C-alpha positions in Angstrom: 104.5 73.8 112.3 105.5 77.0 110.1 101.5 76.9 108.6 99.7 76.2 111.8 101.7 79.5 113.3 100.2 80.9 110.0 97.0 80.0 110.1 96.9 81.3 114.0 98.2 84.5 113.0 96.0 84.9 110.1 93.5 84.1 112.8 94.7 86.8 115.6 94.9 89.5 112.4 91.9 89.2 111.4 89.7 89.9 114.3 91.9 92.3 116.2 94.8 93.6 113.8 98.1 93.9 114.3 98.1 94.5 118.3 96.0 91.4 119.2 99.4 89.1 117.3 100.5 87.7 120.4 103.0 84.6 120.0 102.5 83.7 123.8 98.8 82.8 122.3 99.8 80.8 119.5 102.3 78.9 121.1 99.9 78.0 124.2 97.6 77.0 121.5 99.8 74.8 119.4 101.2 73.2 122.7 104.4 74.2 121.8 107.3 77.0 123.1 107.6 80.5 122.1 111.1 79.8 121.5 109.6 77.1 118.7 107.6 80.5 117.1 110.4 82.5 117.0 112.5 79.6 115.4 110.3 80.1 112.0 109.5 84.3 112.6 112.3 86.1 113.7 109.7 88.3 115.9 105.9 89.6 115.6 106.7 92.0 112.4 108.4 89.1 110.5 105.2 87.1 111.4 102.9 89.5 110.5 104.9 90.2 106.9 104.1 86.4 106.3 100.7 86.5 107.4 100.1 89.5 105.0 102.1 88.5 102.1 100.0 84.8 102.2 96.2 86.7 103.0 97.1 89.0 100.5 98.1 87.2 97.6 95.4 85.0 97.7 93.0 87.9 97.7 94.6 89.2 95.1 94.6 86.1 92.8 91.4 85.6 93.5 90.6 89.0 92.0 92.9 88.6 89.3 91.0 85.1 88.4 87.7 87.0 88.8 88.8 89.1 85.9 90.1 86.4 83.6 87.1 84.8 84.0 85.1 87.8 83.0 87.5 89.0 80.5 85.0 90.6 78.0 82.3 91.1 79.9 82.8 94.0 82.1 78.7 94.1 83.6 79.3 89.8 84.6 82.9 91.0 85.8 81.0 93.7 88.3 77.9 91.7 89.1 80.7 88.2 90.3 83.0 91.2 92.2 79.0 92.7 93.8 78.3 88.7 94.5 81.6 87.9 96.2 80.9 90.6 98.9 77.7 89.0 99.6 78.9 85.1 99.7 78.4 82.5 102.3 82.5 81.9 102.0 83.2 85.3 102.2 84.5 86.3 105.7 83.3 89.5 107.4 86.6 89.4 109.4 88.4 89.1 106.4 86.9 92.4 104.6 87.3 93.6 108.3 90.7 93.1 108.5 91.5 94.6 105.2 90.3 98.2 106.8 91.9 97.7 110.0 95.3 96.9 109.1 95.2 100.0 106.6 94.1 102.1 109.4 96.4 101.0 111.8 98.5 103.9 113.3 101.1 101.2 114.7 101.5 98.9 111.8 104.8 98.7 111.0 106.2 100.4 108.2 107.8 97.0 106.1 103.9 95.5 106.5 102.3 99.1 105.3 104.7 99.5 102.3 102.9 95.5 101.6 99.2 96.4 102.0 99.8 99.4 100.0 101.4 97.4 97.4 98.6 95.0 97.4 96.0 98.1 97.6 98.5 99.5 94.1 98.2 96.2 92.5 94.0 95.8 92.7 94.0 99.4 91.5 96.0 98.7 88.7 93.8 95.4 88.0 90.7 98.0 88.3 92.3 100.3 85.5 93.3 97.5 83.1 89.7 96.0 83.3 88.1 99.7 82.7 90.5 100.4 79.6 89.3 96.8 78.5 86.0 97.9 78.8 86.1 101.1 77.1 88.5 99.6 74.4 85.4 96.3 74.0 82.7 99.3 73.7 81.1 98.4 77.2 81.5 101.5 78.6 81.6 104.8 76.9 85.1 106.6 75.7 85.0 109.5 77.5 85.4 107.4 80.8 88.8 108.3 82.5 90.0 105.0 83.4 91.9 105.9 86.3 89.3 108.2 88.1 87.0 105.4 87.7 89.2 102.7 89.0 89.8 104.3 92.0 86.0 105.4 92.5 85.4 101.8 92.9 88.1 101.2 94.6 87.1 103.6 97.4 83.3 102.4 96.5 84.5 98.8 97.4 86.9 99.9 100.4 83.4 101.3 101.8 81.7 98.1 101.5 84.2 96.3 103.3 84.0 99.2 106.4 80.2 99.6 106.3 79.5 95.4 106.1 81.5 95.7 110.0 78.7 98.0 111.2 76.0 96.4 109.9 73.8 93.7 112.5 74.2 90.8 109.7 75.2 89.8 106.2 71.3 89.9 105.1 70.9 93.1 106.4 74.1 94.5 104.9 73.3 93.0 101.2 70.0 94.8 101.8 71.1 98.1 102.4 74.7 97.8 100.6 73.8 95.1 97.8 74.2 96.4 93.8 76.1 99.2 94.7 79.3 98.5 92.3 76.5 96.9 89.8 74.9 100.8 90.0 78.5 102.2 89.9 79.2 100.0 86.6 75.6 100.9 85.3 76.6 105.0 84.9 79.7 104.3 82.5 77.4 103.2 80.0 
């Protein structure tokens, strides 16, 4: 039951943010009572935190796996990262939810702290990737790795936001695809 609650909670967060997370709708979809949901999750905030931890952990793990797969191949890493925005299995709702959660003014502080931690984890991984590329001579020696990690992370967040405003994935890719690789080229 707990996994089913998490799945439906994630779907609600992905499509409407924290404000759309609703115990009543989840209970109805699972043909159970709200009390049964409260047995597993004390309140809306505790469910949102569990969903965010699960989702964020999966996303960060995927990012780390991508980094590990392309260690020593900075250009390949950036190309794979760029491609990941356009892969068929990348749900635009997931991209949308990342930016929605971060911008939600009603997000409870523990949830905001959690999303900020995931952001820092990805940013630190970007710094480490750039430092590795610099040490290997794949990018210029004068590159400020922290500054460039901030720059590309901002670019990635911008892509996530911009994709929401495009009519479909193909037109989004035509307009925005390759921006990450363009950024990486400027570091050589």
